[in-house]
C-alpha positions in Angstrom: 24.7 15.2 -30.4 24.9 17.5 -33.3 22.1 19.7 -34.6 22.0 21.5 -38.0 19.8 24.6 -37.5 18.3 25.8 -40.7 16.9 29.4 -40.7 14.4 29.3 -43.5 14.9 31.4 -46.6 17.5 34.2 -46.7 19.3 36.3 -49.2 17.0 37.6 -51.9 14.3 35.1 -50.7 12.4 36.9 -47.9 9.9 34.1 -47.3 6.5 35.1 -46.2 5.9 38.7 -45.2 3.4 40.5 -42.9 3.1 44.1 -41.8 6.6 44.8 -42.9 8.1 41.8 -41.2 10.0 39.2 -43.2 10.0 35.5 -42.4 13.7 35.2 -43.3 14.6 37.7 -40.6 12.4 36.1 -37.9 13.8 32.6 -38.7 17.4 33.9 -38.3 16.7 35.6 -35.0 15.0 32.5 -33.7 17.8 30.2 -35.0 20.4 32.3 -33.2 18.5 32.0 -29.9 17.9 28.3 -30.4 21.7 27.9 -30.9 22.4 29.7 -27.7 20.0 27.5 -25.7 21.6 24.3 -27.0 24.8 25.6 -25.5 23.2 25.0 -22.1 23.1 21.3 -22.6 26.0 18.8 -22.2 27.3 17.4 -25.4 25.1 19.5 -27.7 26.9 20.9 -30.8 25.2 23.2 -33.4 25.9 24.4 -36.8 23.9 26.6 -39.2 23.0 26.5 -42.8 23.2 30.3 -43.0 24.0 33.3 -40.7 24.1 37.0 -41.0 27.1 36.9 -43.3 25.7 34.3 -45.7 22.6 34.1 -47.8 20.9 31.3 -49.6 18.5 31.1 -52.5 16.5 28.5 -50.5 13.9 27.6 -51.4 14.5 29.1 -54.8 16.6 27.5 -57.5 17.3 23.8 -56.9 21.0 24.3 -56.8 20.8 26.6 -53.8 18.5 24.2 -52.0 20.8 21.3 -52.8 23.8 23.1 -51.3 22.0 23.5 -48.1 21.0 19.8 -48.0 24.5 18.8 -49.0 26.0 20.8 -46.2 23.7 19.2 -43.7 24.5 15.7 -44.9 28.3 16.4 -44.7 28.0 17.2 -40.9 27.1 13.7 -39.7 24.5 15.4 -37.5 21.7 13.7 -35.5 19.0 16.3 -36.3 18.1 18.8 -39.0 15.9 21.5 -37.6 14.4 23.9 -40.1 12.7 27.1 -38.7 10.0 29.0 -40.5 6.9 31.1 -40.0 3.5 30.4 -41.7 1.2 32.6 -43.7 -2.1 32.5 -45.4 -4.6 33.9 -42.9 -4.4 31.2 -40.2 -3.1 31.0 -36.7 -1.0 28.7 -34.5 2.0 26.3 -34.6 2.6 23.2 -36.7 5.5 20.9 -37.5 6.4 18.7 -40.4 8.3 15.5 -40.9 8.7 13.5 -44.1 6.0 11.0 -44.9 7.2 7.6 -43.8 9.8 9.0 -41.4 11.1 6.6 -38.8 9.7 6.3 -35.3 12.8 8.2 -33.9 11.9 11.2 -36.0 8.3 11.1 -34.9 9.4 11.0 -31.3 11.4 14.1 -31.8 8.6 15.9 -33.5 6.1 15.0 -30.8 8.5 16.1 -28.0 9.0 19.5 -29.7 5.3 19.9 -30.2 4.5 19.2 -26.6 7.1 21.6 -25.3 6.2 24.4 -27.8 2.5 24.1 -27.4 2.9 24.2 -23.6 4.7 27.5 -24.0 2.3 29.0 -26.5 -0.7 28.1 -24.3 0.3 31.0 -22.1 -0.2 33.3 -25.0 -3.6 31.8 -25.9 -2.2 30.2 -29.0 -2.7 26.6 -30.0 -1.9 24.2 -32.9 -2.8 25.0 -36.5 -5.1 22.0 -37.2 -3.4 18.7 -36.5 -0.1 20.0 -35.2 2.1 17.0 -36.2 2.0 16.7 -40.0 3.6 14.4 -42.6 4.7 16.5 -45.5 2.8 15.4 -48.6 2.4 18.9 -50.0 3.7 19.9 -53.4 6.1 22.5 -51.9 9.3 21.0 -53.3 11.6 22.9 -50.9 9.9 21.6 -47.8 9.8 18.0 -48.9 13.4 18.2 -50.0 14.9 19.3 -46.7 12.8 16.7 -44.9 13.3 13.7 -47.2 16.8 14.3 -48.6 18.7 14.9 -45.4 20.3 11.8 -44.0 19.4 12.5 -40.3 16.1 13.0 -38.5 14.6 16.2 -39.9 11.8 18.4 -38.5 10.5 21.6 -39.9 8.6 24.0 -37.6 6.1 26.6 -38.8 6.2 29.1 -35.9 2.9 31.1 -36.0 1.5 33.1 -38.8 3.4 36.2 -39.9 0.3 37.7 -41.5 -1.8 37.3 -38.3 -1.8 40.7 -36.4 -1.5 39.2 -32.9 1.1 36.6 -33.9 3.0 39.2 -36.0 3.4 41.3 -32.9 4.7 38.4 -30.9 7.2 37.5 -33.7 8.7 41.0 -33.3 9.1 40.5 -29.5 12.6 39.2 -28.6 11.4 38.1 -25.2 8.7 36.0 -26.9 11.2 34.5 -29.4 13.6 33.8 -26.5 10.9 31.7 -24.7 10.0 30.0 -28.0 13.6 29.1 -28.6 13.9 27.7 -25.1 10.8 25.6 -25.6 12.0 24.2 -28.9 15.4 23.2 -27.4 13.7 21.7 -24.4 11.6 19.5 -26.6 14.7 18.3 -28.4 16.5 17.7 -25.1 13.6 15.5 -23.9 13.7 13.5 -27.1 17.5 12.9 -26.9 17.8 12.7 -23.2 20.1 15.7 -23.0 21.2 17.0 -19.6 21.6 20.6 -18.7 25.1 21.7 -17.8 25.6 22.2 -14.1 27.0 25.7 -13.5 30.2 25.5 -11.4 30.1 28.0 -8.5 32.7 30.7 -8.7 35.5 30.3 -6.2 35.7 32.6 -3.2 38.9 34.6 -2.4 40.0 36.3 0.8 41.8 39.6 0.3 44.2 40.6 3.0 46.1 43.9 3.0 49.0 44.4 5.4 47.7 41.5 7.6 44.1 42.9 7.7 41.3 40.8 6.2 39.5 43.2 3.8 36.9 41.0 2.1 35.8 37.5 1.0 34.5 37.7 -2.5 34.0 35.8 -5.8 33.9 38.9 -7.9 37.2 39.7 -9.8 36.3 43.3 -10.3 36.0 43.9 -6.6 39.3 42.2 -6.0 40.9 44.3 -8.7 39.6 47.5 -7.2 41.0 46.7 -3.7 44.4 45.9 -5.2 44.5 49.1 -7.2 43.5 51.2 -4.2 46.0 49.4 -2.0 48.8 50.0 -4.4 48.0 53.7 -4.5 48.2 53.7 -0.7 51.7 52.1 -0.9 50.8 49.2 1.3 53.5 46.6 2.0 51.6 43.4 1.4 48.5 42.3 -0.5 47.5 38.6 -0.2 44.8 36.9 -2.2 43.9 33.4 -1.2 41.2 31.0 -2.4 39.0 29.8 0.5 
C-alpha cells in the first residue's frame, strides 16, 4: 500500500507557533519519523508532499495548495496522511476526515485514534473534545486536502503547540519517535499490514592456518582477524558460513 505523507505548512508558512517552536518544523520531523516506521512493514511505500529541500505555500495561495493535492492524486496512493499541530489554548489530540467520508476512511481514522491515544495516555494526555471529527470548518486548506484527494485522507492535529507541557513534548525527539510509531501502528491495523521479519545474520567460522579462531556474524570482527593474520604472514585464512 502507498501512503502520501503531508507535513503541514512549510516554506514561508510556519503554521502555528508557540514558545519559539514552529508547527511546520514539528510536522516535518514527525513526518520523517512516520516514513521510517512505515519502512518496517511489508509492502508499505511512502512519498512526501515536501521535504527539507522543498517548500510549499500550503495552506496559503490556492495554487500552492492545489499543487500539493494534484501531486497526491497523481501517486495512486491508498492514504493521504496530513500531519499538523494545534493551537488556541487547548490540549490533546484530534483527527479530521471529510464530512461524508466512506466507511473505509472512518475505519482508518478510528484505528489511528485508538493507537495514538493509547500512546498519549502514558503522558497524561487525552483527546481534544470528540477526537474523531468530520471537517465542516471554514478552514479552506484543511477541507481541501481531505475532500479533494482521491484516496482516503486523514488529518492529525498532534497536541497544542502553545500549551507549555505539550510544547515541551513536541521538542522531544524521543516523544515524537513514539508518536510516529503509534500513528503508523494505527494505519497498519487498519490496512492489515505485517511487520517485516528481520532475517538473522549468517554466522561464519574463521580458521587461520588450520586453527579455528572464532565463530561470528560480525563483519568488522572478521575483517580485523584477516588484517592481523596477513600482518603475521600466515599461510591460509579460511572463512566459511556455518
